[in-house]
C-alpha positions as CSV (number, residue, x, y, z in Angstrom):
1,X,29.4,203.3,24.8
2,X,29.3,203.6,28.4
3,X,25.4,203.0,28.4
4,X,25.6,200.0,26.0
5,X,22.7,197.5,26.7
6,X,20.9,200.0,29.1
7,X,17.1,200.7,28.5
8,X,16.2,204.2,29.3
9,X,12.7,205.8,29.2
10,X,12.7,209.4,28.6
11,X,9.6,211.4,29.7
12,X,9.2,214.8,28.0
13,X,6.7,217.3,29.6
14,X,5.4,220.5,28.2
15,X,7.6,223.4,28.5
16,X,10.3,225.3,26.3
17,X,13.0,223.0,27.6
18,X,11.4,220.4,25.6
19,X,13.7,221.1,22.7
20,X,16.6,219.9,24.8
21,X,15.2,216.5,24.6
22,X,16.5,216.1,21.2
23,X,19.9,216.7,22.3
24,X,19.7,214.5,25.3
25,X,18.5,211.7,23.3
26,X,21.5,212.0,20.7
27,X,23.7,211.8,23.8
28,X,22.2,208.6,25.3
29,X,21.9,206.9,22.1
30,X,25.5,207.8,21.1
31,X,26.8,206.3,24.6
32,X,24.7,202.9,23.4
33,X,21.7,203.2,25.5
34,X,18.2,202.3,24.0
35,X,15.8,205.0,24.4
36,X,12.0,204.9,24.4
37,X,10.2,208.3,24.7
38,X,6.9,209.1,26.4
39,X,5.5,212.7,25.8
40,X,2.7,214.5,27.6
41,X,0.1,215.9,25.1
42,X,1.3,219.5,25.9
43,X,5.0,218.5,25.0
44,X,3.9,217.9,21.2
45,X,3.2,221.7,21.1
46,X,7.0,222.4,21.9
47,X,8.7,219.9,19.9
48,X,7.4,217.2,17.2
49,X,7.1,213.4,17.8
50,X,8.6,212.9,14.6
51,X,11.8,214.9,15.8
52,X,12.3,212.4,18.8
53,X,11.3,209.3,16.8
54,X,13.9,209.9,14.4
55,X,16.5,210.4,16.9
56,X,15.6,207.6,19.3
57,X,14.8,205.3,16.3
58,X,11.6,204.0,18.5
59,X,8.0,205.3,18.1
60,X,7.0,207.9,20.3
61,X,4.3,207.2,23.1
62,X,2.0,209.7,23.9
63,X,-1.5,208.2,24.3
64,X,-2.6,205.0,26.3
65,X,-3.6,203.2,22.9
66,X,-2.8,204.0,19.3
67,X,-6.0,205.8,18.1
68,X,-5.4,204.1,14.4
69,X,-5.2,200.5,15.1
70,X,-6.2,200.4,18.9
71,X,-2.9,198.8,20.1
72,X,-2.4,199.1,23.9
73,X,0.6,201.1,25.1
74,X,1.3,199.3,28.4
75,X,2.7,201.4,31.2
76,X,3.3,198.4,33.2
77,X,5.5,196.5,30.5
78,X,7.3,200.0,30.0
79,X,7.9,200.0,33.6
80,X,9.5,196.7,33.6
81,X,11.6,197.3,30.4
82,X,13.3,200.2,31.7
83,X,16.8,200.3,33.7
84,X,16.1,204.0,34.3
85,X,13.2,206.4,33.7
86,X,14.4,209.9,33.3
87,X,12.0,212.7,33.0
88,X,13.5,215.8,31.3
89,X,12.2,218.1,31.4
90,X,9.9,217.9,34.2
91,X,7.4,220.6,34.5
92,X,6.1,221.9,37.8
93,X,2.5,220.5,36.9
94,X,4.0,217.1,36.3
95,X,6.0,216.9,39.4
96,X,3.1,217.9,41.5
97,X,1.1,215.0,40.0
98,X,3.8,212.7,40.6
99,X,4.2,213.9,44.2
100,X,0.5,213.1,44.7
101,X,-0.1,210.2,42.7
102,X,-2.1,211.5,40.1
103,X,-2.2,209.3,36.8
104,X,-3.8,211.1,34.0
105,X,-1.7,210.6,31.1
106,X,0.8,207.9,30.0
107,X,4.0,209.5,31.4
108,X,2.4,209.6,34.8
109,X,0.7,206.0,34.9
110,X,4.3,204.7,33.9
111,X,6.0,206.4,36.6
112,X,3.5,205.0,39.2
113,X,4.5,201.4,37.6
114,X,8.1,201.8,36.9
115,X,10.2,199.4,39.0
116,X,13.5,201.0,38.0
117,X,14.9,204.2,39.6
118,X,13.6,207.7,38.4
119,X,15.6,210.6,37.8
120,X,13.9,214.0,37.5
121,X,15.1,217.1,35.8
122,X,13.0,220.1,36.6
123,X,12.4,223.1,34.1
124,X,10.2,226.2,34.9
125,X,10.3,229.8,35.5
126,X,12.2,231.4,38.8
127,X,8.9,232.1,40.7
128,X,7.4,228.7,40.0
129,X,10.7,226.8,41.1
130,X,10.9,228.8,44.3
131,X,7.2,228.4,45.2
132,X,7.0,226.6,48.5
133,X,4.6,224.0,46.7
134,X,7.0,223.0,44.1
135,X,10.0,223.0,46.8
136,X,7.7,220.7,48.8
137,X,6.8,218.4,45.9
138,X,10.5,218.1,45.0
139,X,11.2,216.8,48.6
140,X,8.3,214.4,48.4
141,X,9.7,212.8,45.3
142,X,13.2,212.7,46.8
143,X,11.7,211.0,49.9
144,X,10.2,208.0,48.0
145,X,13.6,207.5,46.3
146,X,13.7,209.6,43.0
147,X,16.7,211.3,42.0
148,X,16.5,214.9,41.5
149,X,18.9,216.8,39.2
150,X,19.1,220.4,40.6
151,X,17.6,223.1,38.1
152,X,20.6,225.3,36.9
153,X,20.6,229.1,37.3
154,X,20.5,231.2,34.1
155,X,18.5,233.3,31.7
156,X,14.8,231.8,31.5
157,X,12.4,231.9,28.7
158,X,10.5,234.6,30.9
159,X,13.3,236.9,30.5
160,X,14.0,236.5,34.0
161,X,17.4,235.2,35.4
162,X,17.6,232.8,38.3
163,X,17.1,229.2,39.1
164,X,14.8,227.2,37.2
165,X,16.8,226.1,33.9
166,X,16.7,222.4,33.2
167,X,20.2,221.4,33.3
168,X,22.3,221.0,30.2
169,X,21.9,217.5,28.5
170,X,25.7,217.0,28.8
171,X,25.3,217.4,32.5
172,X,22.3,215.3,32.7
173,X,24.2,212.6,30.6
174,X,27.0,212.7,33.1
175,X,24.5,212.0,35.9
176,X,23.0,209.2,34.2
177,X,26.3,207.6,33.5
178,X,27.5,208.2,37.2
179,X,24.2,206.6,38.2
180,X,24.9,203.3,36.3
181,X,28.6,203.2,37.4
182,X,27.6,203.7,41.0
183,X,24.9,201.2,40.4
184,X,27.4,198.2,40.5
185,X,30.3,199.9,42.5
186,X,29.6,197.3,45.2
187,X,28.5,194.2,43.2
188,X,30.8,191.9,45.2
189,X,29.3,192.9,48.7
190,X,26.7,191.7,51.0
191,X,25.5,193.7,53.9
192,X,22.8,192.9,56.8
193,X,20.2,195.7,57.7
194,X,18.0,195.6,60.6
195,X,15.0,197.8,60.5
196,X,11.7,198.9,61.9
197,X,10.2,198.1,65.6
198,X,9.8,194.8,67.4
199,X,6.8,193.9,69.2
200,X,6.8,192.1,72.4
201,X,3.6,190.0,73.3
202,X,1.8,190.5,76.4
203,X,-1.1,188.4,75.5
204,X,-2.6,187.3,72.0
205,X,-3.9,191.1,71.5
206,X,-1.5,193.5,73.3
207,X,2.0,194.1,72.8
208,X,4.9,196.4,73.8
209,X,6.4,198.3,70.7
210,X,7.5,201.6,69.7
211,X,6.8,204.2,66.8
212,X,9.4,203.2,64.3
213,X,8.3,203.2,61.1
214,X,11.2,201.4,59.2
215,X,11.8,204.3,56.9
216,X,15.3,204.9,57.8
217,X,16.3,201.3,57.4
218,X,14.3,200.8,54.1
219,X,16.1,203.6,52.6
220,X,19.5,202.3,53.9
221,X,18.8,199.1,52.2
222,X,17.5,200.6,49.0
223,X,20.8,203.0,48.8
224,X,22.9,199.7,49.3
225,X,20.9,197.8,46.8
226,X,21.0,200.6,44.1
227,X,24.7,200.5,44.2
228,X,25.0,196.6,43.8
229,X,24.9,195.4,47.2
230,X,23.4,192.2,48.2
231,X,21.2,193.0,51.2
232,X,19.9,190.6,53.9
233,X,17.0,192.8,55.4
234,X,15.7,191.9,58.6
235,X,12.6,193.8,59.7
236,X,10.2,194.0,62.4
237,X,6.6,194.8,61.8
238,X,7.3,198.1,59.8
239,X,5.4,200.3,57.6
240,X,7.9,200.3,55.0
241,X,9.5,197.6,53.3
242,X,12.2,198.1,50.3
243,X,11.4,196.6,47.0
244,X,14.4,195.8,45.0
245,X,15.8,192.7,43.5
246,X,19.0,192.8,45.5
247,X,17.0,192.7,48.9
248,X,16.3,189.5,50.7
249,X,13.5,190.4,53.2
250,X,13.2,188.3,56.5
251,X,10.3,189.4,58.5
252,X,10.1,189.0,62.3
253,X,8.3,190.1,65.2
254,X,10.0,189.8,68.4
255,X,13.3,190.9,69.6
256,X,14.2,187.4,70.0
257,X,13.2,186.3,66.5
258,X,15.4,189.4,65.3
259,X,18.3,188.0,67.4
260,X,18.4,184.9,66.1
261,X,17.9,185.9,62.5
262,X,20.9,188.5,62.7
263,X,23.4,186.1,64.5
264,X,22.6,183.3,61.8
265,X,22.9,185.6,59.0
266,X,26.1,187.8,60.0
267,X,29.1,185.1,59.4
268,X,27.9,185.2,55.7
269,X,28.0,189.0,55.1
270,X,30.7,191.9,54.8
271,X,28.9,194.0,57.5
272,X,25.9,195.2,59.2
273,X,23.9,198.3,59.8
274,X,21.8,198.0,62.8
275,X,18.7,200.4,62.1
276,X,15.9,198.5,64.0
277,X,14.5,200.1,67.0
278,X,14.5,196.8,69.0
279,X,12.9,196.8,72.3
280,X,15.2,196.6,75.4
281,X,12.7,194.7,77.6
282,X,10.0,192.0,77.0
283,X,7.5,190.4,79.3
284,X,8.7,187.6,81.3
285,X,5.4,185.7,81.1
286,X,3.1,185.8,77.9
287,X,-0.4,185.0,78.5
288,X,-2.1,182.6,76.2
289,X,-5.4,184.4,76.3
290,X,-6.5,188.0,76.6
291,X,-5.8,189.4,79.9
292,X,-9.3,190.6,81.4
293,X,-9.6,193.7,83.2
294,X,-9.8,193.2,86.8
295,X,-9.2,195.9,89.4
296,X,-7.5,199.2,88.7
297,X,-3.9,198.2,88.2
298,X,-2.0,195.5,86.4
299,X,1.8,194.8,86.8
300,X,4.0,193.5,84.2
301,X,7.3,192.0,85.0
302,X,9.7,192.5,82.1
303,X,13.3,191.1,81.6
304,X,15.9,192.5,79.2
305,X,16.1,191.4,75.6
306,X,19.2,190.2,74.2
307,X,21.4,192.9,72.9
308,X,21.9,192.4,69.0
309,X,24.7,194.9,68.3
310,X,26.8,193.8,71.3
311,X,26.6,190.0,70.2
312,X,27.5,190.8,66.7
313,X,30.5,193.1,68.2
314,X,31.9,190.0,69.9
315,X,32.0,188.0,66.7
316,X,32.9,190.5,64.3
317,X,35.8,189.8,62.2
318,X,38.5,192.1,60.8
319,X,37.0,192.0,57.2
320,X,33.3,192.8,58.7
321,X,32.1,196.4,59.7
322,X,29.5,197.1,62.2
323,X,27.3,200.3,62.4
324,X,24.8,201.0,65.0
325,X,22.1,203.5,65.8
326,X,21.3,205.4,68.9
327,X,18.3,207.3,69.5
328,X,19.1,209.4,72.5
329,X,17.1,212.3,74.6
330,X,20.1,213.3,77.0
331,X,23.6,213.6,77.0
332,X,23.3,212.4,73.4
333,X,26.9,212.5,72.3
334,X,28.4,211.0,75.2
335,X,25.5,208.0,75.6
336,X,26.2,207.2,71.7
337,X,29.9,207.0,72.1
338,X,29.8,205.1,75.2
339,X,27.4,202.6,73.2
340,X,29.7,202.6,70.3
341,X,32.7,201.5,72.4
342,X,30.8,199.0,74.8
343,X,29.7,197.1,71.8
344,X,32.5,197.1,69.5
345,X,31.0,199.1,66.9
346,X,32.8,200.8,63.8
347,X,30.3,203.8,63.8
348,X,27.1,204.9,65.4
349,X,24.4,207.0,63.9
350,X,23.0,209.3,66.5
351,X,19.5,210.5,66.2
352,X,18.2,213.2,68.7
353,X,14.4,213.5,69.5
354,X,15.1,217.2,70.3
355,X,15.6,217.7,66.8
356,X,12.3,218.6,64.7
357,X,11.8,216.4,61.6
358,X,14.0,213.7,62.7
359,X,13.5,210.3,64.2
360,X,10.6,208.1,64.2
361,X,7.7,208.2,61.4
362,X,9.2,211.4,59.5
363,X,10.1,211.3,55.9
364,X,13.2,213.3,57.0
365,X,16.2,212.9,59.3
366,X,19.0,214.5,60.8
367,X,21.8,212.6,62.1
368,X,25.5,212.6,63.4
369,X,27.8,209.8,62.7
370,X,30.6,209.2,65.1
371,X,33.8,206.9,64.6
372,X,35.9,205.2,66.9
373,X,38.0,208.2,67.4
374,X,35.0,210.3,68.4
375,X,35.2,212.0,64.9
376,X,31.8,213.2,63.9
377,X,30.0,213.8,60.5
378,X,26.9,215.8,60.8
379,X,24.1,215.3,58.2
380,X,21.8,218.1,58.3
381,X,17.9,217.7,57.8
382,X,17.2,216.0,54.4
383,X,15.0,213.3,53.4
384,X,15.8,209.9,54.8
385,X,16.9,208.7,51.3
386,X,19.5,211.5,51.0
387,X,20.6,210.9,54.7
388,X,21.0,207.0,53.7
389,X,23.1,207.8,50.8
390,X,25.5,210.2,52.7
391,X,25.8,207.3,55.4
392,X,26.7,204.9,52.9
393,X,29.2,207.0,51.2
394,X,30.7,207.5,54.6
395,X,31.0,203.8,55.1
396,X,32.8,203.3,51.6
397,X,35.4,206.1,52.2
398,X,36.4,204.5,55.5
399,X,36.7,200.9,54.2
400,X,38.8,200.6,51.1
401,X,38.2,196.6,50.8
402,X,34.4,197.5,50.1
403,X,35.5,198.8,46.7
404,X,37.4,195.4,46.1
405,X,40.9,196.7,47.3
406,X,41.9,193.6,49.2
407,X,38.7,192.3,50.2
408,X,38.6,188.8,51.7
409,X,36.4,186.2,50.0
410,X,33.6,185.1,52.2
């Protein structure tokens, strides 16, 4: 009964693989999960609602309301009820709609309302799966945090052989069980994450800033939170903020504010990941009123901001870890390693602006994680969600006490 007490919504879309939903429901229920099923209208052509209702022991939801009595099927309530939304099989059509925010049936409106993690098991013919549009949609779904169970290779309904089969129900069950096991593997851990840019004011209208969107920091916070970590998320004026009950958001604007928030919270956490793009300089004088244009030139004197990572490195205890980020354009590895040593970091994550699709504002990233011995882990271009997961796994592998093995009590 590895899923006892878990609430799972199973979304079933139209396709020959819909028959596997019956097997999947039986496996989930056998493991103790409570399962509610949402079908697309076309899915009824491949397997009957009666079959799935009998196996799940719950009424099958298809329409927005019950046509017999007018009862409303609230997609909002469903999204709040679930611990996991599993869509299996997920057709190419449904994934395309999910990736583009289309909400023309109950399955899709529930997806857009869901507060829980979403897991997707694609199922379609070989050419449809390989089409650039489908591959793009899969990447979009992953980039916003959906877990995609890769399609299997084998004989397809069309008679072709190749990639596109929905993964077997037994393997999907394993993915679901592993997800819930990992969800709480760091339940006694608290981590500080900084994210986004800082804005250094020149006057009430203008500021010095950068192009950081906060996507990488947010992905790291969500990856940690999904695995049970309590996250203190200190963010500048970013475009992306994580939405998870394990994340406490502290909003700041300037480097000084982020410095104060980081130093005050660091003693109470087990580690920190410094993903923010903090300004290195700030104006020495901030005008109380808008500076008027007078003449052709304006000189603004700047002073260095306080180095947050270096300050944390000076106070870091043996039972804490500290991870920094470096965005470099020249002599990338040398400069990053120098920063790691000078600031007493355990690891540093190197971004290079020379890598297409990496760095600021992108949904993808390509990084190299460097440790104190100058050993390197290269993470190829992937969604920032996937990159964040690999960084978190790398940290966990290096520090046994994060898994409760000898962890000090804070």
